N, C-alpha and C positions, 0 to 999 in steps of 0.2 A: 288039783287044776288053773290053769291057764286063762282066764276070760278075754279076749278078743273086744276093743272098745265098739261101742256105736257111732263116734263118728268118724270124718272122713281123714282119710288117713293122708301123708305128704306125698306116696305114690298115685293115690287118686286124685289129686289136683292136679297133679303134674302130666296125668292121663288125657281129661278135661280139655285143659292147654292146649296139647301137643292135637287133639282133633279139633279145638277150635282154631288151632295156625293151618293147621291141615284144610280147613274145610273152606278159612278167606281166603287161601293165597289162591286155591281152585276156583272159585267164584272168583277172584282178582283176574286170572286170566280169564275167565270166558268174557270175561265184561270188556279189560282193558286189550286189544289186539297188539299182540310184539311182549308181550307180559309169560307169555306160555313157555318162553326160550326156543320156540320153533323157528327156523330161519324160512323168511317169507322167500316163496318161490317166483323167479322170473317171470317179467311178461314175457305173454308168448311172444313168440318172432312171427310179425305180418309173413300174412299168405302169401308163394309165389304168384307168379303171373299162367296162367294155364298156359298152354305146350299149344301153339298155332302154327300154321304154315301160310297163311295169307293177310295180311297184315296192310294198313289202309297210313298213308302220310295226306295230311288234310293243310296247306297253307293257306294263309290269309291274310297276309301283308309281306309289304317287302320294304329297304330300307328307307326310301321317298315315298312310298304310294306309288309305285310303275306301272303301267300298264303290264309290263311282263319279269319274269323269274324266271330264274337263272340260280344250276347249281353245275359245278364239275363229276362229283362222285358225291357217293353215300354209303357208308361203308356199317357196316352192322355185326355187333357180338354177342359173344353169348356169355355163359355163367362163371366158361372158366375162361372170359376175353376171348377167347375163337374167337375168327372169322368165319361168320354165316353165309355160303352165296346163296345169292338170290337173284331173280329176273325182275326188270321192276317198268311200265306201259301207263299209262294214261288216256281216258276217252280223251285228250284234245293232240294226238297224237298225228289222226287222220288229218286234222286242218292244221297240221304247222307243216316248220323243215324237216324232212325228213333223215337231214344228218343231225336232227338235236333232239329227236326221241326223249322219252325217258327213261330207255335201254341201256341211254350212255353215264344213267347212274351208277351202273352196275359191272362198266370194264373194265374198273380203277383207273382208266386211262386221265389226265388233265387235258389231251390235245381234244375232247370232243367233252359235251354239256349236253341237258336237258334244259331244252326251253319253249314256253307258254307265256303268249302275249295276250295272254283275254286274262288276266287274275285280277280286273278292276270290273269289268263288264261281267264276271262271272260269281265276283264278292271271293271267289276261293278256285284253290287249282290243288288238283286228287292225283295222289298217285299211287296204285295197287303192288303192292310187293308180294312175289313168289316165291317161298322160300323152295330147298330144294329136298325139306324133310320137316318134319314139323320141330320146333323150339322157339327157347327163350330167349327176345334180346332183352338183354339186358344192359346192354349200353352201345349208342348207336355216333355218328359224326358225319358233318357233311362238310364237303370241300369247296371252295368258290370259283366258279368260271376266270376266262379270260381276264373279262372285261365288264365294263359297267356294274359297279360294284352300286348303286341303286337301286338294284336288282335282287342284291342279296336278300333272302327271304328272313322274316322275325320274326312272327307266329307264326305260330302250330302245330296241329295234334299230330298224334302216333296211336292207335286205336286198332287190335284187331281184328280180324271180317271175320261172326261164327259161319257153319256155312244156313244157317236160316236167314243170314244177310243181315243179321246188330251187331250192331260194332260195340267193342268195349275199351274206351280210352284209356291207352296205357301212361302215355305223357304227354304233358299238355304246357307248350311256354310260349310266354307272350316278352315282351319288349326288348328281344335278346340283340345285340351288340353284336354286329358279325365285324369280323377281322375287317381291315379296310384290304390288305396285301391281295394280289392274284394268286388263285393255285393253292391257296393258305387253307389252315382245319377250325373250324369252329373250335374247336378244345373237348370236345366231346358231353355227351345227355346221356346219366343214367336211369333207365326205367326201374331198374330192382336197386335199392343203395346198396353203398357200395360198400365194401369191408371197411371194418374201423380201421384207422390209420395206431402203427402196434405202436406202446406207449412210447416215452423217451424215457431214454438210458437215465440209472439214478446219478442221481449228482456226486460227486466225485468227495470225499470223507475233508473236510477242511486240513489245511497245511496248520499243523503243527504251530504252535506259538515261538518262535523269536527268541531263546535265550538272551536276556539283558547279557552286556557288555560288564566284566566288573571295570569297578571305579578305579582311574588311577591312580598306580603312589603315588604320593607327595611328594613335592618337590624337593630334592636335596637341600640342603642348607646349603652357602656360600663357603668356601672356605675361610681362613682367617687370613688378613692381612699380612705383609711382610711385617719382621718388626724396624723398629727406626734405625738409619744409620746411625752409632757412635760420630760425637763430634772430632770435626775434622782438629787435627793438630796442627797450631800454627806453623805456617811456617817462615822460619828466619835462616841464615848464617854465621849468625853469634849464639852461642850457647854462655851460659856464667854456669857456673860449678859452684855450690856453696858447704864447705865441709864445717861442722861443729861438732 
């Protein structure tokens, strides 16, 4: 009968080493992030602004700290860049020109404008916006009025007005440079991050190298020169013949 050796076999050594490496790799994956082979989850998207039906623009400064502030139009856009209809009013409408009320901001006509003449005295000018139905304002834009570029607003807040009267600021701007042209658009302001631009198309593959031209063949040798002419026979009218 064959007896088994009491020593450690090569298979046992391999098995112990295998367990050691597996255990070490497992602990390494726990201690060092990213070594387990799992793909890290992308950061969560920022939360969307709440849906609301009432907003408020609060304007603070104009181009030259003029007493008055004015705009021709205000345009609101939703998440799909659709136009959001609205009405506008200001607490100062009753004291101003009846033809220059905040309602002109919503008529889409550049021949009318909103003007409020006590911005400096009050420290701000407030326009309340009422949407026809609750929506998220993703983007908005202003259009300058017909004259007085020093009255163009340069800083403001856009906020949601909740039912209890509290405000939630959605966008805040300072030091904006309005266009100097009249009836011009500011260029648009996003309250929600715009969609990323599509990646640029891949670069075309490099052109294959132009093969080098073969070397020019060697020049042909020059043809040999013409043989020399035989000596000319002397010319004479008298010849001598000798017989031997």
